[in-house]
C-alpha positions as CSV (number, residue, x, y, z in Angstrom):
1,M,189.7,10.4,-38.2
2,R,189.5,14.0,-36.6
3,N,186.5,14.8,-38.9
4,V,184.7,11.7,-37.6
5,S,185.6,12.6,-34.0
6,A,184.4,16.2,-34.3
7,S,181.1,15.1,-35.9
8,F,180.6,12.4,-33.3
9,S,181.3,14.8,-30.5
10,A,178.8,17.3,-31.9
11,L,176.2,14.6,-32.2
12,L,176.6,13.6,-28.7
13,L,176.3,17.2,-27.5
14,F,173.1,17.6,-29.5
15,S,171.6,14.4,-28.1
16,A,172.5,15.4,-24.5
17,L,171.0,18.9,-24.9
18,A,167.9,17.5,-26.6
19,G,167.3,15.2,-23.7
20,I,167.8,18.0,-21.1
21,V,166.1,21.0,-22.8
22,M,163.4,19.6,-25.1
23,P,160.8,17.2,-23.7
24,A,159.6,14.3,-25.9
25,S,156.2,16.0,-26.3
26,A,154.3,19.1,-25.1
27,Q,152.2,18.3,-22.0
28,T,148.6,19.4,-22.5
29,T,146.9,20.7,-19.3
30,T,143.2,20.8,-18.8
31,I,142.0,23.1,-16.0
32,G,138.5,23.2,-14.7
33,A,137.0,26.6,-13.7
34,S,137.5,27.4,-10.1
35,S,134.5,29.7,-10.3
36,Q,132.1,31.2,-12.8
37,G,129.2,33.5,-12.8
38,G,127.7,36.6,-14.3
39,Y,126.6,40.2,-13.8
40,E,123.3,41.8,-14.9
41,G,124.3,45.4,-14.8
42,Y,125.0,46.1,-11.1
43,Y,123.4,42.8,-10.0
44,H,125.7,39.9,-9.1
45,D,124.2,36.8,-7.4
46,L,127.0,35.4,-5.3
47,S,125.2,32.1,-4.9
48,S,124.8,31.4,-8.7
49,D,127.3,29.9,-11.1
50,S,125.2,30.6,-14.1
51,Y,127.1,32.2,-17.0
52,T,124.2,33.5,-19.1
53,T,125.7,36.0,-21.6
54,G,124.0,38.6,-23.9
55,T,120.7,40.4,-24.0
56,Y,117.6,38.8,-22.5
57,Y,114.4,40.9,-22.7
58,G,116.4,44.1,-22.6
59,E,118.6,43.0,-19.7
60,V,122.3,42.7,-20.6
61,F,124.4,39.9,-19.0
62,H,128.2,39.6,-18.9
63,S,129.8,36.4,-17.7
64,Y,133.1,35.6,-16.1
65,F,135.3,32.5,-15.7
66,V,138.2,32.0,-13.2
67,F,141.0,29.5,-13.8
68,D,144.0,28.6,-11.7
69,L,147.3,28.9,-13.6
70,T,149.5,28.4,-10.6
71,N,151.2,25.3,-12.1
72,E,151.6,26.8,-15.6
73,K,154.9,28.3,-16.7
74,G,156.7,29.1,-20.0
75,P,155.5,29.8,-23.5
76,I,152.0,28.6,-24.5
77,S,151.5,27.6,-28.1
78,Y,147.8,26.9,-28.0
79,A,144.9,27.3,-25.6
80,S,141.1,26.8,-25.9
81,F,138.1,27.5,-23.7
82,R,135.2,25.1,-23.4
83,A,131.8,25.6,-21.9
84,F,128.5,23.8,-22.1
85,N,125.5,25.4,-23.7
86,P,122.2,23.9,-22.6
87,V,119.1,23.1,-24.6
88,G,117.5,26.5,-25.5
89,G,120.8,28.2,-24.5
90,F,120.8,30.4,-27.6
91,L,117.7,32.6,-28.1
92,G,118.9,34.8,-30.9
93,G,116.4,33.6,-33.5
94,N,113.3,33.8,-31.4
95,T,110.8,36.6,-30.8
96,P,111.5,39.2,-29.7
97,Y,115.1,38.6,-30.9
98,T,116.2,39.3,-34.4
99,T,119.6,37.7,-34.5
100,A,119.8,34.2,-36.0
101,T,123.6,34.0,-35.2
102,D,125.9,35.9,-33.0
103,I,129.5,36.0,-31.8
104,F,130.6,35.0,-28.3
105,N,133.8,36.7,-27.2
106,L,136.3,36.1,-24.4
107,Y,137.8,39.3,-23.0
108,A,140.8,40.3,-20.9
109,V,139.8,41.7,-17.5
110,S,141.7,44.2,-15.4
111,D,139.8,43.8,-12.1
112,T,141.2,41.3,-9.6
113,V,139.8,37.8,-9.3
114,S,138.7,38.6,-5.7
115,A,136.8,41.7,-6.8
116,V,135.0,39.9,-9.6
117,E,134.0,36.9,-7.5
118,T,132.9,38.7,-4.3
119,S,131.6,42.2,-5.3
120,N,127.9,42.6,-4.6
121,T,127.5,46.3,-4.0
122,Y,125.9,48.7,-6.5
123,F,128.6,51.0,-7.8
124,P,131.6,48.6,-7.9
125,N,129.4,46.2,-9.7
126,L,128.7,48.6,-12.5
127,A,132.4,49.1,-13.1
128,I,133.1,45.4,-13.0
129,F,130.2,44.7,-15.3
130,A,131.8,47.0,-17.9
131,D,135.3,45.6,-17.3
132,L,134.2,42.1,-18.1
133,V,133.9,43.2,-21.8
134,G,136.3,46.1,-21.7
135,G,139.6,44.5,-22.5
136,N,141.2,42.9,-25.5
137,V,139.3,40.1,-27.3
138,L,141.1,36.9,-26.4
139,G,139.1,34.6,-28.7
140,S,135.7,34.4,-30.5
141,V,133.3,31.8,-31.8
142,A,130.1,32.1,-33.9
143,V,127.1,30.6,-32.2
144,S,123.5,29.9,-33.1
145,S,120.7,27.5,-32.1
146,A,122.9,24.7,-33.6
147,S,125.2,25.3,-30.6
148,D,122.5,24.2,-28.1
149,N,122.9,21.1,-26.0
150,G,126.7,20.8,-26.5
151,N,130.1,22.1,-25.7
152,V,131.3,25.4,-27.2
153,N,135.0,25.8,-27.9
154,V,136.8,29.1,-28.2
155,V,140.4,29.1,-29.5
156,F,142.6,31.8,-28.0
157,N,144.2,34.3,-30.4
158,S,147.7,35.7,-30.0
159,A,146.5,38.3,-27.5
160,G,144.8,35.6,-25.6
161,L,147.9,33.5,-25.4
162,S,149.9,36.5,-24.2
163,Y,147.2,37.2,-21.6
164,L,147.4,33.7,-20.2
165,M,151.2,33.7,-20.1
166,A,151.1,37.1,-18.2
167,H,149.0,35.4,-15.6
168,E,151.0,32.2,-15.2
169,G,151.6,31.3,-11.5
170,Q,148.3,32.8,-10.4
171,Q,144.6,32.9,-11.0
172,V,143.2,34.5,-14.2
173,V,139.7,35.8,-14.9
174,L,138.1,35.8,-18.4
175,G,135.2,38.0,-19.3
176,G,132.4,36.8,-21.6
177,G,130.1,38.9,-23.8
178,M,128.2,38.9,-27.1
179,S,129.0,41.0,-30.2
180,G,125.3,41.6,-30.9
181,T,122.6,43.1,-28.7
182,N,119.6,41.0,-29.8
183,G,120.2,37.6,-28.3
184,V,121.4,35.6,-25.3
185,F,123.8,32.7,-25.1
186,F,124.5,30.1,-22.3
187,N,120.9,30.9,-21.1
188,S,120.3,29.0,-17.9
189,N,116.6,29.7,-17.6
190,P,115.0,27.5,-16.6
191,A,117.8,25.0,-16.5
192,G,119.3,26.5,-13.3
193,H,122.9,26.4,-12.3
194,F,125.8,24.7,-14.0
195,G,128.6,22.6,-12.5
196,T,132.0,24.2,-12.4
197,N,133.5,21.0,-13.9
198,I,131.7,21.7,-17.2
199,T,133.8,24.8,-18.0
200,Q,137.4,24.1,-18.9
201,L,140.6,25.7,-20.2
202,T,143.1,23.6,-22.2
203,V,146.7,24.8,-22.4
204,V,149.4,23.4,-24.6
205,P,153.0,24.6,-23.8
206,E,155.3,25.5,-26.6
207,P,158.1,22.9,-27.1
208,S,161.7,24.1,-26.8
209,S,163.1,25.3,-30.1
210,I,165.1,22.7,-31.9
211,A,166.6,25.4,-34.0
212,L,168.5,26.7,-30.9
213,L,169.9,23.3,-30.3
214,A,170.9,23.0,-34.0
215,G,172.7,26.3,-33.7
216,I,174.7,25.1,-30.7
217,V,175.7,22.0,-32.6
218,V,176.9,24.0,-35.6
219,T,178.9,26.3,-33.4
220,Y,180.4,23.3,-31.6
221,A,181.3,21.6,-34.9
222,G,182.8,24.9,-36.2
223,F,185.0,25.0,-33.1
224,F,186.5,21.6,-34.0
225,K,187.0,22.6,-37.6
226,S,188.9,25.6,-36.4
227,R,191.1,23.5,-34.2
228,R,191.9,21.1,-37.1
229,R,193.0,24.0,-39.2
230,R,195.3,25.3,-36.5
231,A,196.7,21.8,-36.1
C-alpha cells in the first residue's frame, strides 16, 4: 500500500508542477517592424522606409529593421524574419550585374536604435553604415530573381537567437546586407516605399524542460522509498 501511496504522491506532484511550470504549448509571437530603412554610405533619408540592400550601379546600400521585444522574455527556441521583395526587387542577373544568385544576411548591430533611426549627418552615418553589416551574422537566405514578388524568410541561427534574447524587454535593430557586390535586393525603385506592416519577426519561446520535472519526480519518489526502508 505504501508503494502505491508513494507513486501516487509523486504523480500528483508531477501533474501539479507541469500545470504551473510548463505551458500547454509555446506561444508564437509575430511582431511587425516599428521602423525600417537604409543607408547609402553616409546618406540616410529619414522620410523613407525603403530597405533596398546591396550594390546598385556602384552604390552600396545597407538596410536596417527595428522590432520591439518589450513583451518578450525567457529562452527562444526559434525565430524568423520576413520581408516582402517586390517585382524586380532582385537585379543580380541583369546588366551590368553578373550575379545570378546572392545571399541576404541579417547582422547584429552595436549602435543604438535611436542612432540608427535618426542619424542624418555625414560622419556618424558612415560609422552606422558600416555597423549595419559589422556584427555577427544572425541568419542568411539565398536569393535570386525567383524571390521577386513574394515574402523572403530568414531563419535565425544560434547567434541570432542569443542576440534576440539579449535584447528582450527592449527594442532591437537588425542590419541587412548582401554577401556579393554585384547585385541588389529589396530594390524599391521605382516601386517607392514599403509599409512597415510587411516586415515581421516571428518568435517562438522555448517550452519549459520536462526533463527537469521528471527529475523532481524521481527525487520525490526516492524520498518515499528511503522512508519505507527506515520504517
